[in-house]
C-alpha positions in Angstrom: 0.1 -0.1 0.0 3.0 2.5 0.8 4.5 1.7 -2.7 1.3 2.6 -4.3 0.9 5.8 -2.5 4.4 6.8 -3.2 3.9 5.9 -7.0 0.7 8.1 -6.8 2.7 11.0 -5.3 5.6 10.7 -7.9 3.3 10.6 -10.7 1.3 13.5 -9.5 4.5 15.6 -8.9 5.9 14.6 -12.4 2.6 15.3 -13.9 2.3 19.1 -12.3 6.1 19.7 -13.1 5.5 19.0 -17.1 2.4 21.2 -17.2 4.2 24.2 -15.2 7.1 23.7 -17.6 4.9 24.4 -20.5 3.8 27.6 -18.6 7.4 28.8 -18.4 7.6 28.4 -22.2 4.9 31.5 -22.6 4.9 35.2 -22.3 2.4 38.0 -22.0 2.4 41.0 -24.2 0.0 43.9 -25.0 -1.3 44.9 -28.4 -2.5 48.4 -28.3 -5.2 50.4 -30.3 -7.7 47.2 -31.0 -11.0 48.6 -31.3 -10.2 51.5 -29.1 -8.6 49.4 -26.3 -5.2 47.5 -25.7 -5.8 43.3 -25.4 -3.3 41.4 -23.6 -2.2 38.3 -25.6 -0.3 35.1 -24.5 2.5 34.0 -26.9 5.1 31.0 -26.6 8.4 32.9 -25.9 11.1 33.4 -28.6 9.1 35.8 -31.0 11.1 38.5 -32.7 9.8 42.1 -32.9 6.2 42.0 -34.6 5.6 43.2 -37.8 2.4 45.2 -38.4 0.3 46.3 -41.3 -2.2 49.0 -40.7 -4.7 49.9 -43.2 -6.7 52.5 -41.3 -9.8 50.3 -40.4 -7.5 47.7 -38.6 -4.4 46.1 -38.3 -2.5 42.9 -38.8 0.3 42.2 -36.0 2.5 39.1 -36.7 5.0 37.6 -34.3 7.6 35.7 -36.1 9.8 32.9 -34.5 13.1 31.8 -35.5 11.7 28.5 -37.0 9.3 30.3 -39.3 6.4 29.5 -37.1 4.1 32.6 -36.4 1.2 34.0 -34.5 -0.9 36.7 -36.3 -3.3 39.1 -34.4 -5.9 40.7 -36.6 -7.9 43.5 -35.3 -10.7 45.5 -37.5 -13.5 47.5 -36.9 -15.3 46.5 -39.9 -14.8 42.7 -40.3 -12.8 43.3 -43.7 -9.4 42.2 -43.0 -8.8 38.7 -45.0 -6.4 36.0 -44.0 -4.5 34.0 -46.4 -3.2 30.9 -45.0 -0.8 28.4 -46.3 -0.2 24.9 -44.4 2.8 23.1 -45.2 2.9 19.3 -44.9 3.7 18.2 -41.4 2.9 21.9 -40.0 0.0 23.0 -37.9 -2.2 25.9 -38.1 -5.1 27.3 -36.0 -7.4 30.2 -36.0 -9.7 31.4 -33.0 -11.8 34.4 -32.6 -11.6 36.4 -29.2 -13.4 39.1 -27.7 -12.9 41.8 -30.4 -9.8 40.2 -32.3 -8.5 37.0 -34.1 -5.4 35.1 -33.8 -4.1 32.6 -36.2 -0.8 30.4 -35.5 0.8 28.6 -38.7 4.0 26.7 -39.6 4.1 25.1 -36.3 5.9 21.8 -36.1 4.4 18.9 -34.3 7.2 19.4 -31.4 5.8 23.0 -30.7 2.0 22.4 -31.2 1.4 22.0 -27.5 2.7 25.1 -26.5 1.1 27.0 -29.2 -2.3 25.4 -28.2 -1.7 26.2 -24.7 -1.0 29.8 -25.6 -4.3 30.0 -27.3 -6.1 28.2 -24.6 -4.5 30.8 -22.1 -6.1 33.9 -24.2 -9.4 32.3 -24.3 -9.7 32.4 -20.5 
């Protein structure tokens, strides 16, 4: 019985440790002027300075990673910005609509998909 309890405690500890290690791979940043407010977004760490395209009705802000994966935040007042998505073989993409903006990730390899999904889940809270 003691051995079983010991294994359960060790398993619980390792499970928590693994989940926490994903959290340390995330960072929080703020996107300003999205429909007259600033929004907090959660991203996997390691992105470069964001590239921003503003057309007067909204903007597209893209965070690019060294491995060519990316997260794009789209915010526009009239719903006119269009996304273009190309998914390569063995890479993942996902689009989510949040309160007042859309977020897309793309070119994500299988070994990084979990951290990108976790970031989107955190933004959805």
